[in-house]
C-alpha positions in Angstrom: -14.6 -14.3 -34.9 -16.4 -11.3 -33.1 -19.9 -11.6 -31.8 -22.2 -9.9 -34.4 -25.9 -9.8 -33.8 -27.2 -8.2 -37.0 -30.6 -9.7 -37.7 -30.6 -8.5 -41.2 -27.4 -10.1 -42.0 -28.8 -13.4 -40.5 -31.7 -13.3 -42.6 -29.9 -12.6 -45.5 -27.3 -15.2 -44.8 -30.3 -17.8 -44.2 -31.6 -16.8 -47.7 -28.1 -17.4 -49.1 -28.0 -21.0 -47.5 -31.6 -21.6 -49.0 -30.2 -20.9 -52.7 -27.0 -23.0 -52.0 -28.8 -25.9 -50.9 -31.2 -25.7 -53.9 -28.1 -25.5 -56.3 -26.6 -28.5 -54.7 -30.2 -30.6 -55.1 -30.0 -29.7 -58.9 -26.6 -30.9 -58.9 -25.3 -27.4 -60.0 -21.8 -25.8 -58.8 -22.1 -23.5 -55.7 -19.9 -20.2 -55.8 -20.1 -18.3 -52.6 -19.4 -15.1 -54.4 -22.2 -15.4 -56.9 -24.7 -16.1 -54.4 -23.7 -13.3 -52.2 -23.2 -10.9 -55.4 -25.7 -8.2 -53.5 -24.0 -8.8 -50.0 -20.1 -9.8 -50.7 -19.4 -9.6 -46.9 -21.4 -12.6 -46.4 -19.5 -15.1 -49.0 -17.0 -15.8 -46.1 -19.8 -16.8 -43.5 -21.5 -18.6 -46.6 -18.7 -20.6 -47.3 -18.0 -21.5 -43.6 -21.4 -23.0 -43.2 -21.2 -25.0 -46.4 -17.8 -26.1 -45.8 -16.8 -24.6 -49.2 -13.8 -22.2 -47.7 -11.7 -24.0 -50.5 -13.6 -22.2 -52.8 -12.5 -18.7 -51.8 -8.9 -18.8 -52.2 -8.8 -15.1 -51.9 -10.7 -14.6 -49.0 -9.2 -12.1 -46.5 -9.3 -12.9 -42.7 -11.0 -9.4 -42.5 -14.3 -10.9 -44.4 -14.4 -13.9 -41.8 -14.4 -11.7 -38.8 -17.9 -10.5 -38.8 -19.9 -13.3 -38.5 -23.9 -13.2 -39.0 -24.6 -16.4 -37.5 -23.1 -15.2 -34.2 -26.3 -14.9 -32.0 -28.4 -16.9 -34.1 -30.9 -19.0 -32.2 -31.6 -22.6 -33.5 -34.9 -24.4 -32.7 -35.5 -21.6 -30.1 -33.2 -23.1 -27.8 -29.4 -23.2 -29.1 -27.8 -19.7 -29.1 -24.7 -19.4 -31.4 -21.9 -17.0 -29.9 -18.5 -17.5 -31.5 -16.9 -19.6 -34.0 -14.4 -22.2 -32.5 -13.2 -23.6 -35.6 -14.0 -25.5 -38.7 -13.8 -29.6 -38.6 -13.8 -31.8 -41.3 -17.5 -31.8 -41.6 -18.6 -28.3 -40.7 -18.2 -25.1 -38.5 -18.5 -25.5 -34.7 -19.7 -22.9 -32.6 -19.7 -22.2 -28.9 -23.1 -22.0 -27.9 -25.6 -22.2 -25.0 -28.5 -24.1 -24.3 -31.0 -21.5 -23.0 -33.5 -24.4 -21.8 -31.1 -25.9 -19.5 -28.8 -23.0 -19.1 -25.2 -24.8 -19.9 -22.6 -24.2 -22.3 -22.8 -26.6 -25.3 -20.8 -26.9 -28.8 -22.8 -26.5 -31.8 -21.7 -28.2 -35.2 -23.3 -26.7 -38.4 -22.8 -29.5 -40.7 -21.2 -29.3 -44.1 -24.3 -28.8 -46.5 -22.5 -30.9 -49.2 -23.3 -34.0 -47.2 -27.2 -33.4 -47.5 -27.9 -32.7 -51.0 -29.8 -35.9 -51.7 -32.5 -37.7 -49.3 -30.8 -40.8 -48.9 -27.6 -38.7 -47.2 -29.8 -36.7 -45.0 -31.8 -40.1 -43.7 -28.4 -41.6 -43.1 -27.3 -38.4 -41.2 -30.3 -38.6 -39.0 -29.8 -42.1 -38.3 -26.3 -41.8 -37.2 -27.0 -38.8 -35.0 -29.5 -40.8 -33.1 -27.0 -43.5 -32.5 -24.5 -40.9 -31.6 -26.8 -39.6 -29.0 -27.3 -43.0 -27.6 -23.6 -43.6 -27.3 -22.6 -42.5 -23.9 -18.9 -43.1 -23.2 -16.2 -40.6 -21.5 -14.1 -41.0 -23.9 -16.4 -40.2 -26.9 -17.6 -36.4 -27.1 -21.3 -36.5 -25.9 -24.1 -35.7 -28.5 -26.9 -34.1 -27.0 -29.1 -33.1 -29.9 -29.5 -32.7 -33.6 -31.9 -30.9 -36.0 -32.5 -29.0 -39.0 -33.5 -25.7 -39.4 -36.7 -25.0 -41.9 -34.0 -23.4 -43.9 -32.2 -26.6 -44.2 -29.4 -26.2 -41.8 -28.6 -29.1 -40.2 -26.7 -29.1 -36.7 -25.2 -31.4 -33.7 -25.4 -30.1 -30.1 -22.4 -31.5 -28.2 -20.6 -31.1 -24.7 -18.6 -28.2 -24.4 -15.1 -29.4 -23.6 -12.4 -27.2 -21.8 -8.4 -28.1 -22.9 -6.8 -28.8 -26.3 -6.6 -31.2 -29.0 -3.7 -33.6 -29.1 -2.8 -31.8 -32.5 -2.3 -28.5 -30.3 -0.4 -30.2 -27.6 1.9 -31.9 -30.3 2.6 -28.4 -31.5 3.2 -27.3 -28.0 5.8 -30.0 -27.3 8.0 -29.6 -30.2 11.4 -30.1 -28.6 10.2 -29.5 -25.2 9.9 -32.1 -22.2 6.5 -33.5 -23.2 5.2 -34.3 -19.5 6.2 -30.9 -18.4 4.2 -29.6 -21.4 1.1 -31.7 -20.6 1.3 -30.8 -17.0 1.5 -27.0 -17.8 -1.4 -27.3 -20.6 -3.8 -29.5 -18.2 -2.8 -27.6 -15.0 -2.5 -30.9 -13.1 0.3 -33.7 -13.0 -0.1 -36.5 -15.7 -1.6 -39.6 -14.8 1.8 -41.4 -15.7 5.2 -40.2 -15.3 6.7 -42.0 -18.0 5.8 -40.6 -21.5 5.2 -43.8 -23.5 3.0 -45.2 -20.7 1.0 -41.9 -20.9 0.3 -42.2 -24.4 -0.4 -45.6 -24.2 -3.0 -44.7 -21.5 -4.7 -42.2 -23.7 -4.7 -44.6 -26.5 -6.4 -47.1 -24.5 -9.0 -44.8 -23.3 -9.8 -43.9 -27.1 -9.8 -47.4 -27.9 -12.4 -48.1 -25.4 -14.5 -45.6 -26.5 -14.1 -46.4 -30.2 -14.8 -50.2 -29.1 -18.2 -49.1 -27.7 -18.8 -47.5 -31.1 -17.6 -50.7 -33.2 -20.0 -52.9 -30.9 -22.7 -50.7 -32.1 -21.7 -50.9 -35.8 -20.1 -47.4 -36.0 -17.1 -46.4 -37.4 -15.4 -43.0 -37.1 -13.1 -43.0 -40.1 -11.2 -39.9 -39.6 -9.0 -40.8 -36.0 -6.1 -38.3 -36.1 -4.4 -35.9 -33.5 -6.9 -32.9 -34.3 -10.0 -35.2 -33.7 -8.8 -36.3 -30.1 -9.5 -33.7 -27.4 -7.5 -33.6 -24.1 -10.1 -32.3 -21.7 -8.8 -31.0 -18.4 -7.5 -32.4 -16.5 -6.3 -34.8 -19.2 -9.3 -37.1 -20.3 -8.8 -37.9 -24.0 -11.9 -37.4 -25.7 -12.8 -38.5 -29.6 -14.6 -35.8 -31.4 -15.9 -35.5 -34.9 -18.5 -38.4 -34.8 -20.8 -36.8 -36.5 -20.2 -38.5 -40.1 -19.7 -41.9 -38.7 -20.5 -44.9 -41.1 -21.9 -47.9 -40.3 -19.8 -51.0 -41.1 -23.1 -52.5 -43.2 -23.3 -49.1 -45.0 -22.6 -49.1 -49.0 -19.4 -48.2 -50.1 -18.5 -44.5 -49.5 -16.8 -42.2 -52.0 -15.0 -39.0 -51.3 -17.8 -37.0 -53.1 -20.2 -38.5 -50.4 -18.2 -37.4 -47.2 -14.6 -36.1 -46.5 -11.9 -38.5 -47.8 -9.7 -38.4 -44.4 -6.6 -36.8 -43.4 -3.7 -38.4 -45.4 -0.8 -38.6 -42.6 -3.2 -40.7 -40.7 -5.1 -42.7 -43.3 -4.7 -46.2 -44.0 -3.7 -47.3 -47.5 -7.0 -49.2 -48.5 -9.0 -45.6 -48.0 -6.7 -44.1 -50.9 -6.6 -47.4 -53.2 -9.3 -47.2 -56.2 -10.2 -43.8 -55.8 -11.2 -43.8 -52.2 -13.7 -46.2 -52.2 -14.1 -48.5 -49.4 -16.4 -50.0 -47.0 -16.4 -48.6 -43.5 -14.6 -51.3 -41.3 -13.3 -50.9 -37.8 -9.9 -51.7 -38.9 -10.0 -47.9 -40.5 -10.0 -46.6 -36.9 -7.5 -49.2 -35.7 -5.0 -47.8 -38.3 -5.9 -44.2 -37.5 -5.5 -44.7 -33.7 -2.2 -46.2 -34.1 -1.0 -43.6 -36.6 -1.8 -41.0 -34.0 -0.1 -43.0 -31.2 2.8 -43.4 -33.5 3.0 -39.5 -33.8 3.0 -39.1 -29.9 5.7 -41.6 -29.8 7.8 -40.5 -32.6 7.1 -37.0 -32.6 6.1 -36.9 -36.1 3.4 -38.8 -38.3 4.2 -42.1 -39.9 4.6 -40.3 -43.1 6.0 -36.7 -43.6 5.7 -34.3 -46.5 2.5 -32.5 -48.3 -0.7 -34.3 -48.6 -0.1 -35.1 -52.4 3.5 -36.7 -51.4 1.7 -38.8 -48.4 -0.9 -40.0 -51.0 1.4 -40.9 -53.5 3.5 -42.9 -51.0 0.5 -44.8 -49.1 -0.3 -47.1 -51.7 3.5 -48.4 -52.1 5.7 -47.3 -49.1 5.6 -48.4 -45.3 6.5 -45.9 -42.8 9.8 -45.5 -41.2 9.8 -48.3 -38.3 8.9 -46.7 -34.9 12.1 -48.5 -33.6 14.3 -46.5 -35.6 12.6 -43.1 -35.0 12.6 -43.7 -31.1 14.8 -46.5 -30.6 14.4 -46.7 -26.6 10.7 -47.3 -26.7 9.1 -50.3 -25.2 9.4 -53.1 -27.5 5.8 -54.3 -27.2 4.1 -50.6 -27.6 6.3 -50.7 -30.7 4.8 -54.0 -31.6 1.2 -52.8 -30.9 2.0 -49.7 -33.2 3.4 -51.9 -35.7 0.3 -54.2 -36.0 -2.0 -51.2 -36.3 -0.3 -49.9 -39.3 -0.2 -53.3 -41.2 -0.9 -52.5 -44.6 -3.4 -55.6 -45.0 -6.5 -54.7 -42.8 -6.9 -58.3 -42.0 -3.6 -58.5 -40.2 -4.4 -55.4 -37.9 -6.3 -56.0 -34.8 -9.9 -56.8 -35.7 -11.6 -53.7 -33.9 -10.7 -51.2 -31.2 -11.8 -53.8 -28.4 -8.9 -56.0 -29.3 -6.4 -53.2 -29.6 -7.5 -52.0 -25.9 -6.9 -55.4 -24.9 -3.1 -55.3 -25.8 -2.9 -51.8 -24.4 -4.3 -52.8 -21.2 -1.6 -55.5 -21.1 1.1 -53.6 -21.9 0.3 -51.0 -19.0 -0.3 -53.8 -16.7 3.1 -55.3 -17.6 1.4 -58.7 -19.2 2.5 -60.3 -22.6 0.7 -58.7 -25.6 -0.4 -60.7 -28.6 1.6 -58.3 -31.0 4.9 -59.3 -31.9 7.8 -57.2 -33.1 8.2 -57.0 -36.9 11.8 -58.0 -37.5 13.8 -57.5 -40.6 12.6 -60.5 -42.4 9.2 -59.6 -41.9 9.5 -56.0 -43.1 11.1 -57.3 -46.2 8.5 -59.8 -46.9 5.9 -57.1 -46.9 8.1 -55.0 -49.4 8.1 -57.9 -51.5 4.4 -58.8 -51.5 4.2 -55.2 -53.2 7.0 -55.5 -55.7 6.0 -55.7 -59.3 6.5 -59.0 -61.1 9.9 -59.4 -62.6 11.1 -61.9 -65.2 11.6 -65.6 -64.1 15.0 -65.5 -65.5 16.1 -62.5 -63.6 14.3 -64.1 -60.3 16.2 -67.1 -60.6 19.6 -65.3 -61.3 19.1 -63.3 -58.1 17.7 -65.9 -56.1 21.3 -67.1 -54.8 22.2 -63.5 -54.2 19.2 -63.0 -52.4 20.0 -66.0 -50.0 23.6 -65.1 -49.4 23.0 -61.0 -49.1 19.8 -61.1 -47.5 18.3 -64.4 -46.3 21.1 -65.7 -44.1 21.9 -62.1 -42.4 18.0 -61.9 -41.9 18.0 -65.3 -40.5 21.1 -64.6 -38.3 19.3 -61.6 -36.9 16.1 -63.5 -36.3 18.2 -66.0 -34.1 19.9 -63.2 -32.3 16.3 -61.8 -31.5 15.1 -65.3 -30.4 18.4 -65.4 -28.0 17.7 -62.2 -26.7 13.9 -62.8 -25.9 15.2 -65.8 -24.0 17.6 -63.9 -22.0 14.9 -61.5 -21.5 12.4 -64.1 -19.9 15.4 -65.5 -17.7 16.3 -62.0 -16.7 12.7 -61.4 -15.8 12.4 -64.3 -13.3 15.9 -63.2 -11.4 15.5 -62.9 -7.7 14.6 -59.3 -6.8 17.9 -59.2 -4.8 20.6 -61.2 -5.6 23.9 -61.8 -3.8 23.4 -58.4 -1.7 20.3 -59.5 0.3 21.3 -59.3 4.3 24.5 -58.8 6.0 27.9 -60.3 4.7 28.0 -63.1 7.6 24.5 -64.0 6.8 25.0 -64.7 2.9 27.6 -67.5 3.9 25.4 -69.4 6.4 24.5 -73.1 5.6 21.1 -72.3 5.6 21.3 -70.2 2.2 23.3 -73.2 -0.1 20.2 -74.3 -1.7 19.0 -71.1 -2.4 22.2 -70.0 -3.8 22.8 -73.1 -6.0 19.4 -72.6 -7.2 20.4 -69.2 -8.5 23.4 -70.1 -9.8 21.9 -72.7 -12.2 19.5 -69.9 -13.3 22.5 -67.5 -14.2 24.0 -70.6 -15.9 21.3 -70.7 -18.3 21.4 -67.1 -18.9 25.3 -67.3 -19.7 24.9 -70.2 -22.1 22.9 -67.9 -24.1 24.8 -64.7 -23.4 28.3 -65.4 -22.2 29.5 -62.0 -22.3 26.8 -61.1 -19.9 28.7 -58.9 -17.3 25.8 -58.3 -14.6 25.3 -62.4 -14.9 28.9 -63.3 -14.4 29.3 -60.9 -11.6 26.7 -62.3 -9.5 27.6 -65.7 -10.1 31.0 -64.9 -9.0 29.8 -63.4 -5.9 27.4 -66.4 -5.1 30.2 -68.6 -5.7 32.4 -66.9 -3.2 29.6 -66.8 -0.6 29.3 -70.6 -1.3 33.2 -70.9 -0.6 33.9 -71.7 -4.4 37.1 -69.2 -4.4 38.3 -70.7 -7.7 35.0 -70.5 -9.3 34.6 -66.7 -8.2 38.1 -66.3 -9.5 37.5 -67.7 -13.3 34.3 -65.5 -13.3 36.3 -62.3 -12.8 39.0 -63.3 -15.0 36.4 -63.8 -17.7 35.2 -60.1 -16.8 38.6 -58.8 -17.2 39.1 -60.1 -20.4 36.1 -59.2 -21.6 36.4 -55.6 -20.5 39.9 -54.5 -20.9 41.2 -52.1 -18.1 43.2 -51.5 -15.1 40.2 -51.7 -12.4 38.9 -55.2 -13.9 42.5 -56.5 -13.9 43.2 -55.3 -10.6 39.6 -56.5 -9.4 40.4 -60.1 -10.6 43.8 -60.1 -9.0 42.3 -59.5 -5.8 39.5 -62.1 -6.2 42.3 -64.5 -7.1 44.3 -63.6 -3.7 41.2 -63.7 -1.6 41.8 -64.2 2.3 41.3 -67.9 2.9 40.5 -67.3 6.7 37.7 -65.1 5.8 34.2 -65.8 4.0 32.2 -64.1 1.3 32.8 -60.4 0.5 34.8 -60.0 3.5 37.5 -62.3 2.0 38.1 -59.8 -0.8 40.2 -56.7 0.0 38.9 -53.5 -2.1 41.2 -51.0 -0.6 43.4 -48.9 -3.1 42.0 -50.2 -6.5 42.0 -48.1 -9.5 39.2 -45.5 -9.8 36.3 -46.9 -11.7 35.3 -44.3 -14.6 33.6 -46.3 -17.3 29.8 -47.1 -16.4 30.7 -50.9 -16.4 33.3 -50.4 -13.9 31.1 -48.0 -11.8 28.4 -50.8 -12.0 30.8 -53.2 -10.4 31.9 -50.9 -8.0 28.5 -49.8 -7.0 27.6 -53.5 -6.6 30.6 -54.4 -4.2 29.6 -51.5 -2.1 25.7 -52.9 -1.7 27.6 -56.1 -0.9 29.6 -54.5 1.9 26.7 -53.1 3.9 28.6 -53.3 7.1 30.6 -50.4 6.2 29.5 -46.8 7.1 28.0 -44.9 4.1 27.6 -47.8 1.7 24.5 -46.7 0.4 25.5 -43.2 -0.5 28.8 -44.3 -2.1 27.0 -47.3 -4.0 24.3 -44.7 -5.3 26.6 -42.0 -6.5 28.5 -44.7 -8.4 25.4 -46.0 -9.9 23.7 -42.9 -10.6 26.8 -41.9 -12.6 26.6 -44.8 -14.8 22.5 -44.9 -15.3 22.4 -42.9 -18.3 24.9 -44.9 -20.3 24.3 -48.5 -18.9 20.8 -49.7 -18.2 22.0 -52.7 -15.6 23.3 -49.7 -13.6 19.7 -47.9 -13.5 18.3 -51.4 -12.6 20.5 -51.9 -9.9 20.3 -48.4 -8.5 16.9 -49.5 -7.3 18.7 -51.3 -4.6 20.9 -48.4 -3.3 18.0 -45.9 -3.4 15.9 -48.5 -1.3 19.2 -48.6 1.0 18.8 -44.6 1.3 15.5 -44.8 2.1 15.9 -47.3 4.9 18.3 -44.8 6.6 16.1 -41.7 6.1 13.3 -39.9 7.6 10.9 -37.3 6.8 10.8 -35.7 3.5 13.9 -36.9 2.5 12.7 -40.6 3.0 9.5 -39.7 1.0 11.4 -38.2 -1.8 13.7 -41.4 -2.1 10.6 -43.7 -2.0 8.9 -41.8 -4.7 12.0 -41.8 -7.0 12.3 -45.6 -6.1 8.6 -46.1 -7.3 9.1 -44.0 -10.2 12.2 -45.7 -11.1 10.7 -49.1 -11.2 7.8 -47.8 -13.7 10.1 -46.1 -16.0 12.1 -49.5 -16.1 9.1 -51.6 -16.8 8.1 -49.6 -19.6 11.9 -49.6 -20.8 11.6 -53.5 -20.9 8.2 -53.5 -22.2 7.3 -56.1 -19.1 7.6 -56.1 -15.3 10.4 -58.0 -13.4 10.8 -59.8 -10.3 13.0 -57.0 -9.1 10.8 -53.8 -10.3 7.8 -55.4 -8.8 9.3 -55.7 -5.5 10.9 -52.5 -5.3 7.6 -51.0 -6.2 6.0 -53.1 -3.6 8.8 -51.8 -1.0 8.0 -48.3 -2.1 4.4 -48.4 -1.8 4.7 -50.1 1.7 6.8 -47.3 3.3 5.0 -44.9 1.7 2.0 -46.3 3.5 0.0 -47.2 0.5 -0.4 -50.9 1.9 -3.1 -52.4 -0.2 -1.3 -51.1 -3.7 2.1 -52.6 -2.1 0.3 -55.8 -1.6 -0.3 -56.4 -5.4 3.2 -55.5 -6.6 4.9 -57.8 -3.9 2.7 -60.6 -4.8 3.4 -60.2 -8.5 7.1 -60.4 -7.5 6.5 -63.8 -6.2 4.4 -65.2 -9.0 7.5 -64.1 -11.3 10.1 -65.7 -8.5 8.6 -67.7 -5.9 10.1 -68.7 -2.5 12.2 -65.5 -1.9 12.5 -64.3 1.6 12.0 -60.6 1.0 8.6 -60.3 -0.7 7.2 -62.5 1.9 8.8 -60.3 4.5 7.3 -57.1 3.3 3.9 -58.7 2.6 3.9 -59.8 6.3 4.4 -56.1 7.0 2.0 -54.8 4.5 -0.9 -57.3 5.8 0.0 -56.5 9.4 -0.5 -52.7 8.8 -4.1 -53.5 6.9 -4.9 -55.6 10.0 -5.2 -58.9 8.3 -3.2 -60.4 11.0 -3.9 -64.0 9.6 -2.4 -63.5 6.1 0.5 -61.3 7.7 1.3 -64.4 9.9 1.3 -66.9 7.2 3.8 -64.5 5.0 6.3 -64.3 7.9 6.2 -67.6 9.0 7.1 -68.5 5.5 9.7 -65.8 5.3 11.3 -67.8 8.2 11.0 -71.2 6.5 13.4 -69.7 3.9 15.6 -67.5 6.4 15.4 -68.9 9.9 17.9 -66.4 10.8 16.3 -63.3 9.7 16.0 -60.9 12.4 13.3 -58.5 10.8 11.2 -61.4 10.0 11.1 -62.3 13.7 10.7 -58.8 14.6 7.6 -58.1 12.9 6.1 -61.7 13.6 6.4 -60.7 17.4 4.4 -57.3 16.4 1.7 -59.2 14.7 1.5 -61.5 17.7 1.2 -58.4 19.9 -1.6 -57.2 17.8 -3.3 -60.5 18.1 -3.2 -60.2 22.1 -0.7 -63.5 22.0 1.7 -61.9 24.4 3.5 -64.9 25.8 4.5 -65.9 22.1 5.4 -62.4 21.6 7.9 -62.5 24.3 9.1 -65.9 23.5 10.4 -64.7 20.0 12.0 -61.4 21.6 13.6 -63.6 24.1 15.3 -65.7 21.7 15.9 -62.6 19.3 19.5 -61.8 19.0 20.1 -57.9 19.9 23.7 -58.0 20.4 24.2 -56.5 17.0 24.3 -52.9 16.1 23.0 -50.2 18.3 20.1 -49.8 16.1 19.0 -53.4 16.6 19.4 -53.1 20.4 17.2 -50.0 20.6 14.7 -51.3 18.5 14.5 -55.0 20.4 14.2 -52.9 23.5 11.2 -50.5 22.0 9.1 -53.5 20.8 9.5 -55.4 24.4 8.0 -52.1 26.0 5.3 -51.8 23.5 4.4 -55.4 24.2 4.3 -55.0 27.6 2.4 -51.7 27.5 -0.3 -53.6 25.4 -0.3 -56.5 27.8 -0.8 -54.2 30.9 -3.4 -52.3 29.2 -5.5 -55.3 28.2 -5.3 -56.7 31.7 -5.8 -53.4 33.6 -9.5 -54.5 35.0 -8.7 -58.2 34.9 -5.6 -59.0 36.8 -4.0 -55.8 38.4 -1.1 -57.7 39.8 0.1 -59.0 36.2 -0.8 -55.7 34.5 1.6 -54.1 36.8 4.2 -56.5 36.3 4.0 -56.0 32.5 4.0 -52.1 33.3 7.3 -52.7 35.2 9.0 -54.8 32.3 8.0 -51.7 29.9 9.5 -49.4 32.2 12.6 -51.2 32.5 13.0 -51.4 28.6 12.4 -47.9 28.0 15.1 -47.2 30.5 17.7 -49.6 28.5 16.6 -48.0 25.4 17.0 -44.5 26.5 20.8 -45.7 27.6 21.4 -46.5 24.0 19.0 -44.1 21.8 17.6 -40.6 23.0 14.3 -41.1 21.6 11.0 -38.6 22.4 9.0 -41.8 21.3 10.7 -43.8 24.2 10.3 -41.2 26.6 6.6 -40.9 26.0 6.5 -44.9 26.3 8.0 -44.8 29.5 5.5 -42.0 31.1 2.8 -44.4 29.8 4.2 -47.2 31.5 4.8 -45.4 34.4 1.3 -44.2 34.9 0.0 -47.9 34.4 2.5 -49.0 37.2 1.3 -46.1 39.5 -2.1 -46.4 38.8 -2.1 -42.7 38.5 -2.6 -41.5 34.9 -3.0 -38.1 35.7 0.2 -37.6 37.0 1.8 -38.6 33.9 -0.1 -36.3 31.6 2.1 -33.1 32.2 5.3 -34.5 31.5 3.8 -36.6 28.6 2.2 -33.3 26.9 5.6 -31.7 27.5 7.2 -34.2 25.5 5.0 -34.0 22.9 5.8 -30.4 21.8 8.6 -32.0 19.7 6.2 -33.9 17.4 2.4 -33.1 18.4 0.9 -35.1 15.3 2.5 -38.7 16.3 -0.4 -41.0 15.9 0.4 -43.6 18.4 1.4 -40.5 20.9 -1.8 -38.9 20.4 -3.5 -42.5 21.4 -1.5 -42.4 24.4 -2.4 -39.2 25.4 -6.1 -40.3 25.1 -5.1 -43.3 27.6 -3.4 -40.8 30.0 -6.4 -38.5 30.1 -7.9 -38.8 33.8 -11.5 -39.8 33.8 -12.2 -37.4 36.4 -11.3 -34.3 35.2 -8.3 -32.1 34.5 -6.5 -29.7 36.7 -5.4 -26.3 35.7 -1.9 -27.4 34.9 -3.0 -30.1 33.0 -5.6 -28.3 31.0 -3.0 -25.5 30.2 -0.6 -27.9 28.5 -3.6 -29.7 26.7 -4.4 -26.2 25.1 -0.7 -25.7 24.5 -0.4 -29.1 22.7 -3.8 -28.5 20.8 -2.2 -25.1 19.5 1.0 -26.9 18.5 -1.0 -29.0 16.2 -3.0 -26.1 14.8 0.5 -24.7 13.8 1.3 -27.9 12.0 -1.9 -27.6 10.2 -1.5 -23.8 9.2 0.2 -24.8 5.6 2.3 -21.4 5.9 0.1 -19.1 7.5 2.8 -17.1 9.3 0.3 -14.6 10.9 -1.6 -17.4 12.2 1.3 -19.2 13.6 2.6 -15.9 15.2 -0.8 -15.5 17.1 -0.4 -19.1 18.3 2.9 -18.5 19.5 1.9 -15.4 21.6 -1.1 -17.2 23.1 1.2 -20.2 23.8 3.6 -17.8 25.7 0.8 -16.4 27.5 -0.5 -19.8 29.0 3.2 -21.0 29.8 3.9 -17.8 31.8 1.6 -18.9 34.6 3.7 -22.0 35.2 7.3 -20.6 35.2 
């Protein structure tokens, strides 16, 4: 509507409102066209104020564009500007609080609500309660009042964004997360649509819970009454007519009945007369969540059709509308939409606890509705039938309905048991470590424990391919070649294909002179083409990590199978982690982000966390430098599957980074109890001892640490010895010069050996620092150190070494020049794409260096 400021029209409209209110008080019918007969252009605005636009079926939009209320000032304070829209209870205006100089939203309440003194008193009581209801997910009510002419109004916070109803319209067939990011101008807090919907619903449930604690019931929760305020905060609107659960029964003549698509059945029954209870809001929020997840409301059709269906017909099960939704989230929605109020969550607080449990990957109280439960609900509503007919049908019912339902329940129970066993499987099974390590005697008990766990799953699900494959490989690592061959035969029998037949033959013909995976000849196998074949091939690539390019090949196979075979998507966590381990820079960051996102997405699909998803999430967070967050995930993985080496190793790393060295040492020593040969655990423990200043203990570990393996292990070994020696030399610099120089000499020698294996900028800089310690002339090493820093001037460790090498007596001209160059290089890295600035710095660097060429 346009901003009109015609004072005469405003006064006329006020007079018309007075006449309309008087008619309402007298119980007479209010017809806007009759009241505004002398000024027909005011009929539209009067109908808007009174909430009677339905009474003007022929009203043209042109009549509404000139808004006489625009510019009106209420209570000498709130100036109305443009009309934002019409809600269930009146008209909402964009306005200004002229006293506090802030934007507000002003709702002009539907006059039909206040044609008697009792209703007016109730409105004032509820408005006061709502003004005191402060919650970030409930729209704030600042003020309320009544003009001398009898116009009731509420003053609320002004929100920027859009309603959930508008968002759902915008989504249609588009990718929902992309639409949210576009509309909110920010990335959503969750990267998985069902979890984002659950997080919004949790926020709204908490807001409703505060209202329910105060006895207030909203009674019209729906997408159009939920506002997504930028950058994505859900806020519940239209609390202006909230009822108290102690109120007398409310009818459709006292207030708006509600919106049929989100209305509970009891609000329709018996003429829509119902005491306000929190379960009304639970249903409305559940129906809103159903719409978000299912991309359609629980009931479809026009209002009349929905109102006719509500008393007797259940909505289409959400699990059928969207089969891939997390089971626990579907169970929560089902419980919200229970037909009998006593079967729903008692209030929004109880609903919030289940939503929070789902988001935290804890068990929820709601249970999925099985086939029998749904049919029982239908039977409870079925009209009575003659006893004779019931007796005749009873036998058929048992045979045709009850038996299949019972069988389905048994299948669901078995699947729950399998899911629970899967959840606690080791995070890395039959893949962890190198092939020659997996066959060591120290792992025999660990393998046998895992096999017993897999046996329990196969007893319930004998056709489970991943479990049978894992058991075959563990048996092979234990030397049980016959048992491994039997498992592969079973896989080939269950999955007829040339690939599986040939693979089973290779297991039966395993080389008796070799152990574990090395005994299986995988060359020349038929190409894997189906998702299950690609899963098995990818698994064997991960088993053979000694072969160059194993991670790339495994990831390609598992990526091809992931869309159609969920176990492949789960196993791909390990190939992504392996790729990240061998990457660096932006490529590594992208892989770690993907690893984190995939672990979250899988948990949403499963409806629960698992030892693997939590371990992989913890690993991703650890390698991304988010150490404190990684601790919670890794500890959760150990809760689900205790006594596993990998999570203990990674917790040791995380605590080391957090400088919680006692906890780091405890986890690393536990990791070494489980796998005494673990190279990384010994290596990390030596780092912890170095940080604690226990140099002799750190050297002892390094002296016994096998450095005869890969080139990567050899140079890492030399690097850590050098770092320990430099730390010792620095610590003893002013206490024992002879020991300090001896440690510096050891560091120089280790750096030289590393450079023979691995050309490294970091090693060159370490060597310069060690040589400076050895000579006692730190300034002499400064220029060559600064020269090597030009390739990576932001390296935190080298910046610390630079500070150490700075001579306390001051810098000479060449040292000053190179320091100036280095500072400009750092500035270039921080320029963030400012090409002109970078070019200017390059010219300045050239001018400085020209003097020393």
